[in-house]
N, C-alpha and C positions, 0 to 999 in steps of 0.2 A: 378683439376678443371673440367676436362672433366667428371669425375664421378659425380660431383655435378650437372652439367648441365643435365646429363642423368636422375638424380633422381628428375626432375622437377615434381611438383604436377599437378594433373588433373585440378585444378582451373586455374593455369597459362596457361595450354595448351588451355583451353577454352577462357581465356582472350586474348591469342595471336590470336586465330582464330577470335575473335570478332574484335580485332584491325585490322587484315588483311582485314576483310570484309568492314570496314569503311575506312581504309587507306591502299590501295594495295601497297605491297612492292616488288613485283616480276616482275615489268614491267618498269624498268628503265635501262638506258645504263650503261656500265661499263667504267672505266677510259680509256681503250683501245678503239680507235675509230672504228666505224663500218667498214670503208674502207679507204684506202689511195690511192686516184687517182694518177696516174702517169702523170706528166706534160711532154710535148714533149721537153721542154728545162728547164734546171736548171742553176743556176749560176755556174761559174767556181769554182772548188774545193769543191762543195757541194755534199755530197753523195746522191744518189738517195733514196728518201723517208726516209732519216735519219736525225739526228740532224745536226745543223750547224757545219761547220768546226771550229777547235780551232782558236780562235782569231777573228772570224767573228761574227758580231752581226746582228741580224735581224732588219732591219729598219721598223718601223711602217709605215703602209700604211694609207694614208688619201684619202678621196674622191677627193681632189684637185689633188693629185699625179696621181690617176687613170685617171683622165680626160686628163692628158698630154700624156698618152700612145697612140700610133697610132696603127692602125690595122695591119700595116706591121711589127712592132716590136713584138706584142703579138697577135697572132691570137685568134679568139674568143674561140675556143675549149681549147686552152692552158690557157687562162685567167680563165675560170671556174674551170679547174683542179687545177690551182695554188691556187685559193681562197679556194677550198674545202680542199686541202692538208694542207694549212696553218691553217684553222679552226680545222681540225682534230688534228694537232700537238698541237695547243693551248689548245684544249679540254683535250688531254691526259696530258699535263703539269699541268693544273689546277686541274683536278680530281685526279691525282696522289698525288698532294700536300694536298688536303683537304679530301682524302679518310679516313674513320674511321677505327680504328684497328679491325682486324677480330676476336680477342678474348681478354678476360680479365683474370686476375689472382686473383683479390681480389675485394671487394665491392666498393672500391674507386680508383681502378687502371685501367685506360684505355690507358695506355701508355703516354709517355711524349708529350707535345705539342711542335711543332717546332717553338715556338715563338722567340727563340734566333737566328734562322737562318735569315740572311738578305734576304730581298725580292729583288732579282736582277732585272735587267732590262728585262731579258727574261721572268721571271714570270709575271712582270707587263704588258709587251706587250701581253703575252698570255691572261691575265685577260681582257685586253682591247679588244682583238679579240673575246673572248667568249662572253663578255657582250655586246659589241657594234658591233656585227657581221653584223648587217644590214647596218651600215655605213662604217665599215672598210673592210668587206668582203661581199659586196652585191651580188656577183655572186656565193657564196657558196650555194649549193642546199640542203644540209643536215645539219641543225643546230638544236641545242637544248637549252633549258632554264637551265642555270647552277643552279639557285635558286631552281627550281622544282626538279632538279636532287639531290641536296643536301638535300632537304626536304624528298625525297623518301628514300635516303640512311639512313637518320636519323631515319625514321620510321622502316626500316628493322633492323637497329642496335639496336634500343630500344626493339623491339620484340624478337630478337634473343639473346641478351646478357644482357640487363638491367633488363627485367622482371624476368629471372631466378635468378638474384642476389637479387631482391626485394623479391622473394619467399623465399630465404634463410633467409633474415632478418625477414620475417614474422614468422619464426620458433623460434625466440629468446623468451625466457620466460620473460626476463626483458623488460617491456614496454618502458622504456627510451632507452635501448640499441637498441630495434627494431626501434624506431623513429630515433635515431642518425644514425644507419647503413643505413636506407633508404635515409635519407637526404644526407649523404656522397656519396652514390651511384649515386643519381640523380644530385648532384652538379658536380661530376666528369664527368658524361655523358654530362651535360650541357656545361661544359667548352670545351669539344671536339666539340660539335655541334656549339657553338658560334665562335670557332676559324675559322671554315670553313666559317661561315657567315661573319666574319670580313674581310676575304680575298675577298669574293665575292663583298662586298659593298665598298671595298677600292677605286676602280677607279670610283665609281658612284658619281653623284651629290648628295648633301646633302638631297634634298627632295626625290629623288628616293631611296637613301640609307635608309632613315627613313621608307618609305613605304615597302621596301623589308624586313627590320628588323621586322617591326610590323607584317607582314604576316607570316614570319617564326616563330616568337615567339608565335603567335596565334595558329599555328599548333602544336608547341611544348607543349604549355600549355594544348591543347586539348588532345593530346595523353597521357601526364602524368596524367592529371586529371581523364581521363576515365580508367586509369590503377590502381588507388588507391584501394588496397584491404581492406576488412573489418577489418583485423587485424591492418593495418596501421591507419585506421580512428579511431579505438578504442584506439590505443596507443596515437594518437594525442589528442583525447578527454580527456584521463586520465591525460596526462602530462600537457596539456594546462589548463585544469580545475583546477588542483592542484595549478599551478602558479597563476591563476586568483583569487582563494580563498584567497591566501596570499596577493596579491596586493590590493584586495577590502576589506580586513580586516574581512573576514568572519570567518576564523579560530580563530581570537582573537576578537570576537564581544563584549566580556565583558572586554576587556583590558582597557577600560576607567577608571576603578577603580584601576588599577595597580599603583605601585610606579614609580618614575621618571626613575630609572635605567631600570626597566622592559619595560617601554614605549619606552625608547631609543633603547633597543634591538629590540623591535617590529618594530620601524621605520626603523632600519637598515635592518631587515629581509624583510620588504616591499620593500625598495629600491633595495636590491639585487634581489628579485624575479621579480621586474619590469624590471631590466636590463636583466635578463635571458629570460624573456618572449619576450621582444623586439628583443633580439638577435635570439631567436627561430623564430620569425616572419620573420626577415631578411633572415634567413637560408631557411625558407620555400619559400620565394620569389625567392631566388637564385636557389632552387631546383624545381621551377615551381609547387610547391604544394599549392600556395596561390591563387588558382583560385576560381571558383564558389563554389565548394564543401567545401573548407575551409571557405569561407565567410558565407555559410549557417551554418557550424559547429560553427563558432565563434558567430554568432547571437543566435543560440540555447543555447550556453554556457552562453552568457550574460543574456539571459532570465532566465535560471535556476539559475544563480548567484543572480539575483534580488529576486527570490522566496526564495532562501536559506537564503539570508541576512535578509529578512523580517521575516522569520520564527525563525531564531536563535536570532535575536536582539530584537524582540518585542513580541514573544509568551509569554503570561502570565504577561507582563509588563503593568499593568493597573493603577499603583499608580501615584500620583502627589506629588512631594517633593518641598522643598524650592529651591533646586538646579535647578529643572525643571523650576520653576517660573523665576529664575534669567536668565536661558538660553533663555527663551521665551522673557524676557524683553530686552536682549542684542541684539536682532536682530533688525536692523533698518527697519523702515517702519511699518505703522499701520496694513497693511494686514498680514504681516508675524508675527508680534508680537501677533496677535490674534489666530494664529494657535496652535494646541496642541503640546506638547513637542515631541511626537513620529513623528508627521508630519514634524516638523522642522528638526529633526535629519535625517529623511529619505530623505527629499529634499536636505539637505546639502550633504549627501552621494552620491546621484545621480549626483549632479552638480560637486563635487570636486573629486570624486573617479571613479564612474561609467562612466560618460561622458568623463573624462580625459583618461581613458584606451581605450575607444572606439575611441577617436580621435587619440591617439598615434598609434593604430594598423591600423586603416583605412588609415592614412596618409602614412604608409609604403606600403599599398596595392596599393595606387595611383588611385583607381577606384571609391572610395566612399568618399563623403565629409559630415561631420557632421555639421549641422547648429544649431543655438540656438532654432529654432522651434523643432528640434529633441530632444533636451535636455528637453524642456517643455513637450513634449509628453511622454518622459521617466518618468518624475516626475508624470504625471497623471497616467501612468501605475503602477508605484510603489505605489501610494496612493490607486489605485484600488486593488493591491495585499494585502496591509495592511487592506483594507476594507473587503476583503474575509477572511483574518485571523480572524479579530474581529467578523465577522458574525459567523464563525465556533465556536468562543469562547463565543458567546453571552449568552448561557445558564449558563456557569460558571461565566460570568460577572454578571449576574442577581443574582446568588446564593451568590456572594461575593460583593453585591452592595455597602456596606458601604466602601469597600476598592478598588473599581474598577472605580473610577470617571475618571481616565485617559483613560481607554478603552472606556467608554461611550462618552467622548469628541472626541476620534478618530473616532468613528462611526458617531457622529453627523456631523463632518466636512467632512467625506469621503462619507457617504451614502446620496446623494443629488438627484440623478436621480430616476425616477419612476422604472426603471429596477432594480437598486440596492435595492431600498426599497422593491420591490417584492421578490428579492432574500433573503433579510433579513427575511421577515416574513415567507417565505416558509421553510427556513432552521431552524428557531426557532420553527415553528410548528412541524416539524419532530422531533426535539430534545425533545419537550414536550411529544410527543407520546411515544418515545422510553425510555426516562429517568425519566418520572414523572407520566404520567397518566396510571398507571397499578396497580393491587392489591398489589404489593409489597411495595408501598408507602403509608404511613399513611395519613389520612386526614389533620393532623396537618402539615405535611411536605408540602403537596400541598397548603394549605392556606398560609404558610410562603413564599413559592415560588411565589404565586400570589401577595402577598404584595410587595415582591422584584421586581416583574415584573412591577407593577404599578409605583413604585418609579423610576425604571431604565428607563422605556419607557417614563415617563413624562420628564425626563431630555433629552432623545434622541429626542423626538418629542412632543412638547407641544400641537399639534393638536389632539393627542390621536388616530390618524388614524391607526398607526402601532399597538398600543395596542388593539384596537377593532378587528383587523384582527386575532391576535394570541390568544386572550383571550376567544373566543367563545367556542372552544373545551374544555378548562379548566373549564369554567363556566358550561357547559353541564355535564362534568364529576363530578363536585362538587355536582350537584343536585342529583346524584345517591348515594351519600354517606349520610347515615342517621344521622351522627353525625356532619355534616357541620354547621348547624345553632347553635347547642349547643356549639360548639367550639368557634364560633364567639361571641356569647353572653357571654360565660364564660370569653373570653378574654377582652371584653368590661367592664365586672364587676370586673376584677382583680385590685389589688391595686398596687401603685408604689413600695411598699415593695416586693410584689410578683414578680414584673418585674426584681428585682435584685437577685432573688433567682434562683439558678441553677435547683433545684428540680421542681419549678413551671414552668420553661422554658421547661421542658420535657413533661409537660402535658397540658399546657395552651398556648393560643395565646397571650402572654404577650406583644407582639409588639404593640398591639392596645392601651396600656395604655398611652404611650408617645404621640401617635397620637390623643388621645381623647381630650386633652386640647390644641391642636395646632389649632388656628383659621383658618390657611391656609389649613388645612387638611380636614376640615369638613364643607361643605357648603350646603345650602338648594337649592332646585331646582330653586327657584326664583333668587338666586344669580348667577346662571349660564346662565341666559337669555342674549341674545346678542343685543337686540334692543337699550339698553342704554349703551353699551360698547364703551367707547371712544378709546380703543386700538384694535378695531376690525380689523382683516385682512381677506383677502379672504381664503376660504378653500383650502387645497392642491389639486393638480390636480388629485391625485389618491384617493380622498375622495369619499365615497359612497353617494348615493342619500339621505340617512337618516342621514347624518353627522350633528352632533351638537357639537360645540366647547365648551370646558369646560376650566375654568380659572385655576383650581388648580388640584393637584393630587387627592384629595378627596378619600383617600384609604378606609376609613370606608364606605363612600357612595357607592363606587364601589363594595366593598365586599357584602354589603347588596343588591345592585342591581343585583348581580350575582345569588341571590337565587330565582329570579323570582318574585312571588307575595309577596308584603310586608306583607300580612296577615300571611304568614308562619313564617317570622321573628318575628312579633309581638306576635304571639301565643307562640313561643318558649321562647321569652323574658319573657312573663308572667309566664310561668312554672318555669323558673330558678329563677326569682326574687321572686316567691312565696316560693320556697324551701329555699332561703336565709332568707326571712322574718320570716319563721317558725323556723329557727335555734336559738341558744342561742346568736347570734350576737347582740351587744348592739346598735351600730351606723350603719346607712345606708347612710352615706354621698356619698359613691361611687355610690350606686344604684340611689340615687336622682339625682346626677350629670349626669349620663348616661341617665336617663329618660328625663331630661331637654333637652339634646342634641338631643335625638331621636324625641322629640316633634317638633323641628325645621324642621325636614325632613318629618315626617309623619302627623304632626298636633296634636292639643290637643285632639280632639275627638277620634283618633285612640288609644290613650294610656290612656284613661279615667279610664279603669279598673285598671291599675297599680297605678294610683293616689289613687283610693279607697282602694287598698290593703295596700299601705303604711299608709294611714290614719287609716285603721282598726288596724294595729299594734300599732300605736301611741295612739289611743283611748283605745285599750285593756290594755295597761300598766297603764293608768290613772284609768280606771274602775276597773282593778284588784286590784290596790292599795286601792281604796275606799272600795271595798268589804272586803278586809283583815283588813283594819284599823277600820272600823265602825261596822262590823258585825261578821265575822268569829272569830276574836280574842276575842270577848266578849261572844261567844257561848261556854258554858262549856261542851256541848255535844261533841264538836269536840276535838279530841286528839291533844295535842300540840306537840306530837312526830312526827306527820305527817303534811305535808303542801301541798297545791295544788294551782297551778296557771294556768290560762287559757288565750289563745289568741282567741279572739272572731272575727270571720270572717264573712263578708257579703256573703251570699250564692251565689248570682247571679254574683258576680264580680271576684270570685276566680276560678282558673282552677279546673276542675272536679277531685276530689281526691279519689273517691270511698268510700265505707263504709265496714269496717271489724268489725263485732261484735264478741266478745268472753267474757268469764267470767273473771271479774276482782276480785282481792282480796276484801273481804267485806268492809275493811276499806276504800279502794279507792272508791268503789261504793257509800259508805255512804257520803264521802266528795263531790263527784260529785253531788249527789242529793241535799245536803245542798247548794252547790255553785250555782246550778241552781235555787233553790228557791229564794236565795237572789237576783240573777240577774233578775229574773222575777219580783221581788218586785221593783227593780230600773227601769226596762224597761218593763212595763206592756204589751206592744204590741209585745214583742219579746219572743222567746223561744229558748233554747239551744239544740243543737244536737251534742253529743260528738263524735269526730273522734279519737278514742283511738289509732288506729294504727299509727297516725302521731305524737303522743305525746312522751315525754321523761320522764324518772323516774331515780332518784338517789337511787341506791341500795347499802346497806352495808351488807356484808356476813361475819359472824363470824364462821370460821372453826377451827379445832383443832390446826393446826400449822400456821394459817395465818388469816388475815382479809382483805377482798377485798371491795373496794368502787368504784363504777363505775356509770357513767351516761349512761343509755341504753334506748332502745326503750321500750315503755310501754308493748308490747306483750312479750318482752324478760324478763322484770321484772315479768310479770304475770306467765310465765312458770316456772321461778326459784322459785317463791313463792310457787308453788305446791309441791316442795320438802321439804318445811318447815313443812308440816303436819307430825306429828310423827307416825301416823298410816299407812302411805304409804311412806316408805323411798325410794322406787324405782317405776319407772313408765315405761310402754311400750309406744311406739308411739301411738298405737291405743287407749290405756286407756286415755292418755292425750288428744287426739283428741276428744274422746267421752265426757270427763269430762268438758273440757273448751269450746267445740263447736267453736273451732278456725279453721281458714283456714289452710289447710295442708301446704301451702307454708310458711306461717308465723311460724307455729310450727316447721317445718323443719329448717328454718333459725335460730330460737331461740335456738333449741337444738344444732345445729352446732356451734353457737356463744359460748355457755357455754362449749362445748367440747374444743374449741380452747383456751378458757381462763382457762382450766384445773380445772373447777369446777364440771363438769359432765363427766361421763365415760359410754360408751355403752359396755355392756357385751356381751359375745358370744351368750347368749340366747335372746338378743334384749332388755333387761331391761337397763334403764338409772339410775345410782346411783350417789350420791354425793361423790366426792373425798375429804375426810376429811383431809388426809395427802398426800402430793405430792409423798412421797415414795411409798405409797400404789398404787397410779395411775401408777407409773413407773413399779412396779413389775407386776401389772395386765396386763399392755400392753405387757410386755415381754412374759408373759404366753400365752396371746392370740395369739401372733405371732408364738409361738412355736406350739400351738395346731391347727393352721389354716391349712387346706388342701392346698397342693401346687397348685392344679388345680383350686382353687376358690379364690375369693377376696371379702371382705365384701363390701356391698353397702354403698355409701356415699350420704348423703342428699344434695339436690340442694340448691343453694343460694336463696335469696329473689327474688321473681318474677318468679321462675322456678317451676317445678312440682316435687313432692316428690316421690322418688323411694321406694316402700314398703320394709320393713326390711327383709321380707322373700325371696325377689328376689335376686338371685345370678347371677353374670356375669361370663361367661367362659373366662379364661385367655388364652393368646396365648400359643400354644403347645411348650414344651421344645425342641422338635426335629426339630424346624424350622432352616433352613440353614441361614448362615450369610448374604448371598445375599438377601434372602427373608426378613430378618429383616431390612436390609438397605433400601430395596424398600418400606417396610411399613413405615419406619421412614420418607422417602421422601414424601410419600403420606400424612402422618399426618401433615407435615410442610405446605404443600399446603392447606390442609383443615383449619388449624389454621389461615393461612394468609387470606384466603377468609372470614372466620367468624370474623376476627379482622378488616380488612381494607375494604372489599367490602360490606358485609352485615352482621349484627350481627346474623341474623337467616336465615336459608335456608332449604328448604325441600330436601329430598333425591334425587329426580330427578334433581334438579338444581345443587346439589353438583356433581353428576355424570357427568352432561353435562359440567360443568366448568373444571372438572378434565380432561376430554377428550380434551378440548381446550388448557389447560395449560401444560400438561405433554408433553415434546418434543418427546419422543418415543412412545407416545400413552398410553392410560389407559386401561389395559386388563381386568379389573374386570367387572363382571356383577353387576346389581343393588343389587342382593341378596348377593353377596360377599361383596360389599361395606356396605350394611346394617349390616352384621355380624361384620365387622370391627368397625363400629360406635357403635354397641352395646357393644363391648369390652371397648371402650372409655367411654361409659355411665356408665358401671360398675366400671371403674377406677375413676370415678368422674371428668373426664376431659371434658365431654360434658353434656349438658342438652337437654331434649326433651320437647319442649313447643309448644302445639297446633299443633303437627305433624311436627314441624320444629326444627332443631338442632341448639343449641346455645352453644358457648364456655363458659366453666365454669369460673366465675369470683369470686375471693376471696374478701370478703367484711369484713373490720374491722371497728368497731365503737369505737371512742375514745371520752372521756369526753370533753365537751366544756370548 
């Protein structure tokens, strides 16, 4: 044991020095008295300065007895000596009895307590002399306070023997063993200390004894509390925290769905852990470890348990079930039954588990009392923790708004103060910026999230104040996306059948279909005025100066309002509805219905052009039928093998469609001329101007091994018709362009279309020929791939709307000696470029691409503009990019299918 003490740690040496500085332990008297004055006379048979003779008992002295002595019997100097000698002997008797053991042999062994020894009259008289020396021995000049002496020896004993044992316990690897060893050591020391205290207070009056005990215990708790090591505190935190988790049901937060046997086992485990925890608290109290530091630790653990319970029990739990409704209805009281299910469950946990544990522990501490006000404050704190959790989950709640009504109700109930409302909007705005408003998200995803936001925030806050705070940045970002308006309009014009299609859901905002015919979702500006609102309420305290209350969600109106000027939406609506009207679609009920709804918001005059466009199509069908029935079918000059129909548009009311002139087949040109003359006969004041590039034609191709019938664009039909001339079985791009006088983009698109349909094949010399047999086309393609130089790749014509790359132009491919690391880096750069041209802007010049790359690449973009331009040139040659008006555009494959 001596070796163990010598190996004490530096920490404990510093701890002892600190305790010495606060509680000095080297300035108190020993059990042996300082002096033993010799009286001039002693009783007969009593040894000088020694103990009483055998059979003699020391009679207690009382003030009354001393007053009967005369000066002749006890001279003054003898009386002082006698009192001092008697005090010294009493002091030696008492201190020898309560002296602490000078050494220990184990963590819980400080020697036996002499509790079994009888307290004889001599010891009791000595205690009276030492404690009441002022009354029993008033002439003793050198006296001491026995309680102070015992306190000092306790301090020295604790520093010299207890702290080294605690240091040994700190070295245990098992946290439970460390805590148990420390408690045993302190309990054993406390028993020794309190034994001496019990003897000291034995002859005292009850009030004085209580005061003395309280003072001594205060000093004992102070020295023990200030000696707690970090290892002991960590062990106590770990063991106590594990027990509290079981008692509070945190380890089995999902046990409510378990079977009866498992629930019974869980209840037994909770009861066992509760008993162990309370026994541990009792042991800590006996070991003087339940002081201020323990109380702070217990409060911290309670706080962390609440956070942990909220996280484990309610994270991601947003649904509302029939069981939840039954639970809510079973709570008595109108206020409680209106609370959401999670709020009710959390309040019940705080009242019946959390507060119960707090009361049971603090009752044993004896210094803290828990009132019902404290329980109510804990409920408010728990609801605040749940509000924080739901605020952090709000973005996911919005995304899953159809199945997250429970989470919305939790927020609506918990987020009531302006501070929490501000916390909600700040956190959600930050989530929008990091998770949604960036080039990696498509415009369709952003619009769907915006719709979910409108619906979620309307349930959360009917005043729309919260929505207005978080939606501004999203609205501003949507205005930078060029396809925003088109996606909204296309969604409005979708059919209910498309809303059920998974394929349409990936490309269209079909969510607007079900909202379109909901009267509560689409309101005019007049319907939102407040002056005649009988349900008017004051605006929220955190509403802005321009706050205007709305009665409904009005998802469609909010989306349209986010686009800024209504003219932008109306113009795009005219363009899209014009494309649909010019298609082979027979009925336009969806378009008419959407137009009627838009008139309610924007007025009749704003959408007058759309009314004219729809009327033009309806009139065109009737006029076309009249022309065919009364004139063209009776004209023998017109071939019955061919047929022509026209849609006649009012020039001033339709969107600008441009004009593309090119040479048509002679038969078609003749029919157009005849059709125009008949029309002018019926409508003398009008004249037709043919827009051939917007028309469609049904083509039937008879090849050697197959027959192809397709409905194609008129310029595609005109191009393939050029290959029917027997004297020119093949054409080059330049020859076709010169012959037909067609725009290069249209020609390039037509040739590419017929190549994909395996009707035309481009040879290595640049000539386009007809593939009469599919086997010939496959063999030729294999031969071309074999003869192609490995360092070059053939140019690919751009899609409609792009610029045509001359056939003679070749693009240099990437070198075969490029390292794998360089290839990976180029692949990453290409993904960034595709993402920008897909989601951010469809066309971008070189400088903008370089600037965006430098901003988006985490490690920086090392290429110069020249290197980037060479890289983009490779992609142009591979057909993955187009260069339109000095701006790069992602290549888009276009397929035309017959109506």
